[in-house]
C-alpha positions in Angstrom: 14.1 3.2 -10.6 17.0 2.3 -8.3 18.1 -0.7 -6.3 19.5 -0.6 -2.7 20.4 -2.5 0.4 23.9 -3.9 0.0 24.5 -7.6 0.4 20.8 -8.3 0.8 18.0 -9.0 -1.5 17.5 -6.2 -4.0 15.0 -3.5 -3.1 14.0 -1.3 -6.0 12.3 2.1 -5.5 11.4 5.3 -7.3 12.1 8.7 -5.9 11.2 12.3 -6.7 11.6 15.7 -5.1 13.2 17.3 -2.1 11.8 18.2 1.3 10.1 16.2 4.1 10.1 12.5 3.3 6.9 10.7 2.3 7.0 6.9 1.6 4.3 5.3 -0.4 3.7 1.5 -0.3 1.8 -0.2 -3.1 -1.2 -2.6 -3.3 -1.3 -6.2 -4.2 -0.5 -7.4 -6.9 0.9 -4.2 -8.3 4.2 -2.3 -7.8 5.5 1.1 -7.0 4.5 2.2 -10.6 1.0 2.6 -9.3 2.2 5.8 -7.5 3.5 7.6 -10.6 0.8 10.3 -10.4 1.5 11.0 -6.7 5.3 10.9 -7.3 4.9 13.7 -9.9 2.3 15.7 -8.1 3.8 15.7 -4.6 7.4 16.1 -5.5 7.2 19.9 -5.7 7.3 20.1 -1.9 8.2 16.6 -0.6 10.8 13.9 -1.1 8.6 11.0 -2.2 9.9 7.5 -2.2 7.9 4.5 -3.5 9.6 1.1 -2.9 8.7 -2.1 -4.5 7.7 -4.6 -1.8 9.4 -8.1 -2.0 8.8 -9.9 -5.3 7.1 -6.9 -7.1 8.6 -4.5 -9.6 12.3 -5.1 -9.6 12.6 -6.1 -6.0 13.8 -9.6 -5.4 11.4 -12.4 -4.5 11.8 -13.2 -0.8 10.0 -16.4 0.2 8.9 -16.2 3.7 8.7 -12.4 4.0 6.2 -10.9 6.4 4.6 -7.5 6.9 6.9 -7.1 9.9 10.1 -7.9 7.9 8.9 -5.5 5.2 8.5 -2.8 7.8 12.0 -3.4 9.0 13.3 -3.4 5.4 11.6 0.0 5.0 13.5 1.3 8.1 16.7 0.0 6.6 16.0 1.6 3.3 15.5 5.0 5.1 19.0 4.5 6.7 20.6 3.6 3.4 19.1 6.7 1.7 20.1 9.0 4.6 16.6 10.0 5.3 16.7 12.5 8.2 14.3 12.3 11.1 10.8 10.8 11.1 8.9 10.2 7.9 5.3 10.0 6.7 4.4 6.5 5.6 1.4 5.8 3.4 0.1 2.5 2.2 -2.8 1.3 0.1 -4.3 -2.1 0.7 -1.3 -4.5 1.2 0.9 -1.4 1.6 -1.4 -0.3 4.5 -0.6 -3.6 6.3 3.1 -2.8 6.0 2.5 0.8 7.1 0.6 -0.4 10.2 3.5 -2.8 11.0 6.0 0.1 10.6 3.9 2.2 13.0 4.0 -0.6 15.6 7.7 -1.5 15.1 9.2 1.9 14.5 6.9 4.5 16.2 9.8 6.9 16.8 10.5 7.1 13.1 6.9 8.0 12.2 5.9 11.6 11.5 2.5 10.8 10.0 0.5 7.8 8.7 -1.7 7.4 5.7 -4.0 4.3 5.5 -5.8 4.0 2.2 -8.3 1.3 1.3 -6.8 -1.0 3.9 -7.7 -2.6 7.3 -6.2 -3.5 10.6 -8.1 -6.8 11.0 -6.3 -10.1 10.3 -7.6 -12.6 7.7 -10.6 -14.7 8.7 -10.3 -18.4 8.2 -12.3 -18.1 5.0 -10.0 -15.4 3.7 -7.0 -17.5 4.5 -8.4 -20.4 2.6 -9.1 -18.1 -0.3 -5.5 -17.0 -0.3 -4.3 -20.6 -0.3 -6.5 -21.3 -3.4 -5.1 -18.2 -5.1 -1.6 -19.3 -4.5 -2.3 -22.6 -6.3 -4.1 -20.6 -9.0 -1.2 -18.2 -9.5 1.3 -21.0 -9.7 -0.7 -22.8 -12.3 -2.1 -20.0 -14.4 0.2 -17.0 -13.9 -0.1 -13.3 -13.0 -2.5 -12.3 -15.8 -5.1 -14.8 -14.7 -4.8 -13.7 -11.1 -5.6 -10.1 -11.9 -8.4 -11.2 -14.2 -9.9 -13.0 -11.3 -9.5 -10.0 -8.9 -10.2 -7.0 -11.1 -14.0 -7.0 -10.6 -13.6 -6.2 -6.9 -10.5 -4.0 -7.1 -12.0 -1.1 -9.0 -15.4 0.6 -8.5 -18.3 0.3 -10.8 -18.0 4.0 -11.9 -14.4 3.4 -12.9 -15.3 0.3 -14.8 -18.0 2.2 -16.8 -16.4 5.6 -17.1 -12.6 5.1 -16.8 -11.8 1.9 -18.8 -8.2 3.1 -19.3 -7.7 2.7 -15.6 -8.9 -0.9 -15.6 -6.6 -1.6 -18.5 -3.6 0.0 -16.7 -4.3 -2.1 -13.6 -4.4 -5.3 -15.6 -1.2 -4.5 -17.4 0.7 -3.6 -14.3 -0.5 -6.7 -12.4 0.2 -9.0 -15.3 3.8 -7.9 -15.3 4.5 -9.2 -11.8 6.2 -12.4 -10.9 3.9 -15.4 -10.1 6.5 -16.4 -7.4 6.3 -12.9 -6.0 2.5 -13.1 -5.9 2.6 -16.4 -4.1 5.1 -15.1 -1.5 2.9 -12.0 -0.9 -0.2 -14.1 -0.5 1.5 -16.0 2.3 2.6 -12.8 4.0 -1.0 -11.4 3.7 -2.5 -14.6 5.0 -0.2 -14.7 8.0 -0.2 -11.0 9.0 -0.9 -10.3 12.7 -4.0 -8.6 14.0 -3.2 -4.9 14.1 -6.5 -3.8 15.8 -5.1 -4.0 19.4 -2.3 -1.6 18.5 -4.4 1.1 16.8 -4.9 3.1 20.1 -1.1 3.3 20.5 -0.6 5.0 17.2 0.2 8.6 18.3 1.2 10.0 14.9 -1.4 12.1 13.0 -3.2 9.7 10.6 -5.2 10.1 7.5 -7.6 7.2 6.7 -8.7 7.3 3.1 -11.3 5.0 1.5 -13.3 4.7 -1.7 -17.1 4.9 -1.1 -17.5 1.9 -3.4 -14.6 -0.2 -2.0 -16.0 -3.7 -1.4 -12.7 -5.2 -0.2 -12.1 -2.7 2.6 -15.4 -0.8 2.8 -16.0 2.6 4.5 -17.4 0.9 7.6 -14.1 -0.8 8.2 -12.2 2.5 7.6 -14.5 4.3 10.1 -13.8 1.8 12.8 -10.1 2.0 12.2 -10.1 5.8 12.2 -12.2 5.9 15.4 -9.6 3.7 17.2 -6.6 5.9 16.3 -6.3 8.9 18.6 -5.3 11.5 16.0 -7.0 10.1 12.9 -9.5 11.6 10.5 -11.4 9.9 7.7 -11.9 11.0 4.1 -14.3 9.0 2.0 -13.9 9.5 -1.8 -17.2 9.2 -3.7 -17.6 6.9 -6.7 -14.3 5.1 -6.1 -13.4 1.5 -5.4 -10.4 -0.2 -3.8 -7.6 1.5 -5.9 -8.4 5.1 -5.0 -5.1 6.6 -6.1 -5.5 5.2 -9.6 -9.2 5.6 -10.0 -9.3 9.3 -9.0 -5.7 10.4 -8.8 -6.5 14.2 -8.5 -8.9 13.8 -5.6 -6.7 11.2 -3.8 -3.6 13.4 -4.2 -5.5 16.5 -3.0 -6.5 14.7 0.2 -2.9 13.5 0.8 -1.5 17.0 0.1 -3.9 18.6 2.5 -2.8 16.1 5.2 0.9 16.6 4.5 0.7 20.4 4.4 -1.1 20.3 7.7 1.9 18.5 9.3 4.3 21.3 8.3 
């Protein structure tokens, strides 16, 4: 784990391998540690970088950050790391929102896009109200209580019954995050822009991945998103919920590797 961006809030990241650069952006309320299996598996052919978004992992809490500012931070991180040329950016859930913002704000720096268990639609009024309630809940009860309230919808039923170690790992990772970071992220998620109008302008090859049992960003949402992006294709992973890369790491990584190898 390293820290970068001189004279600015600390941005921590993990890095493995050499080759074309792939950047992986984590879900809420986790950290770059959720990508450990992919960092190991893909680093034989690719330079894989997994940053911690603001307030998660070892990255500084940044009150008022937005998905747009996070996308710009990612571009700055690429500059600091001397990343040559366009990159593949992949994000799961919250990470997907930032990946979409990167595609909109830095299209010339995008070689490929991976959108996993995410959506382009903004929050509804009901969802915004739920995030406001979760902010108060996180402040009062802490990170462990937040993940206990969310875990039922974050992993699929098959994972709950057959892979309890995954559920325990998600709980542990989320409980380690800063309540202040969680609150700041909830505000960023609540206020993110509608990315749907820009989908048709994404010209980079795009892989849309979704768990068949994802109830937060279901396959129907993924299908609409993939249909709107000119060079997108959809991969639905069976018996998987919202955290596909953790629930079935081998299948998830195989789908990503197939996409990446196809870009070569």
